N, C-alpha and C positions, 0 to 999 in steps of 0.2 A: 504493499499499499503508499503511496506517495502522498499520502495526504494527513494533515496532521488532525483532524477535524476526527471527533467521535460525540456519539450519540451516547447522555445519559438519563436515564430514568428513575434511580433506584437514589443510593444513599452517597453519588457523586455530584445530585442536583446542589444548585446553589442552597446556601444553607443549612444542610443536611452533615453528619459527621464525617463522612470521608473526602466531601467537596473544603470543608476547612483544614483539613489537614494538607490538601494538596494546591489553596487558594491560590498563594502568590504566584503559583504556574499555569494556571488555569484561566483561561479567556473565553468569557461568554461571548456565543455570538447571535443565539436567537433561541427559541423556543417552538416548536411544532405537534403536530400531532404524525403518526407515524401508521400509518394501512396498513393490514396484514400482519398484526402483531397483538399478542394477549399478553396481559402481566399477570404473575402472580404471587402469592405471600411464601415466604418461609419464615413469616414471623417478624425478626427484627430488618430482614431487608428483601427486595424483590428480585425476581427474576423473569424475563418475557421469556416467548418462543415467538418460532415463527407458525401461525397460522393458514395464510393461506387466502383469507376471508378479507376482501377491503372492508368491511364493517368493522374489523376489528381494529381497534388503534392503541395508542399508547403516546401519552402524553411525555415527549422527549426535550433537554435543553443540545441544543448544538455548543461543543466545548475545542477551542483549539487549544492544541498543548505543543508550545515548540521545543518545549526541554526534554532532549531525549530520557533522563534519568530518571524523569517524572514519564512521562511516556511507560520506560520501563517496570516502576514500582508497581503504577496501576496496572496492567498485564500479570505481573505478579500475584498482586493482591487477587486481583477476578478470576485466574486460572485457577488459584491454592481453593478456591472456593468452589470449583466447577465447572464456571461459568465456559465458553468456546467464544471466539470472536468471528466475526466476518464484515465483510465488508457492505455495506449497502447506499443506494443511489437516493440522495436527496438534495432536491432542486440540483440539478447536476453536477454536484458534487460525491466522491466519494467522503464515507462516512464510517468508521470502526464503529462497531455494539458488539457489545458479550450477552450471551444468549446460554439459555438452555435448552436441551434435546427436547427433555422429556414434561410434559404437565406434572405426571406422575397423580397424587390425590390433595395437589396442596390447591387452597383456596383460591379462588380468579377474586383481582380485582377489577369490578366491573368499570370502572370508571375513566380505569388507564392511566391514571394520574396517583401515583405513590403519595407525592406530598400530599395530596387531599385525604386522601385513605388512610394515613400513616399517622397524620396529627389528627385527622379527624376525629 
C-alpha cells in the first residue's frame, strides 16, 4: 500500500483510548460512512467484517499517519488482537482498514457507530 490513510472505527477514533496514545502522529482527515461492512462488539472494542450488503455501513474516521514508527505500532497492536488489514477504496484513495474474518456470536452494533454505542 502506498497510502498513509487509515479507516478507524473503534478505539482509534478521536477521543478514545488508543487515539489518545498515538494522537501526536495522527492527522484527522474526515468522517464518512463505509458501506458493505457490519460492526460488532467484543465488549471494550469493536470489530468490523465485510458483509457485501450495501445497506450495511460503519462510521469511520479517515486518518493520515506519516510517521512509520506509529504505523508499525498500530499495525502490531491491531494484528495482535486478531484483526487483519485490507485496503479499501474510499473517494478514490487507498485506505487501510482492520477487520475480522468472522462475526461468530458477538452482538452487532446496529447503528454502525462505535462511539455512539460505546458512550451511549
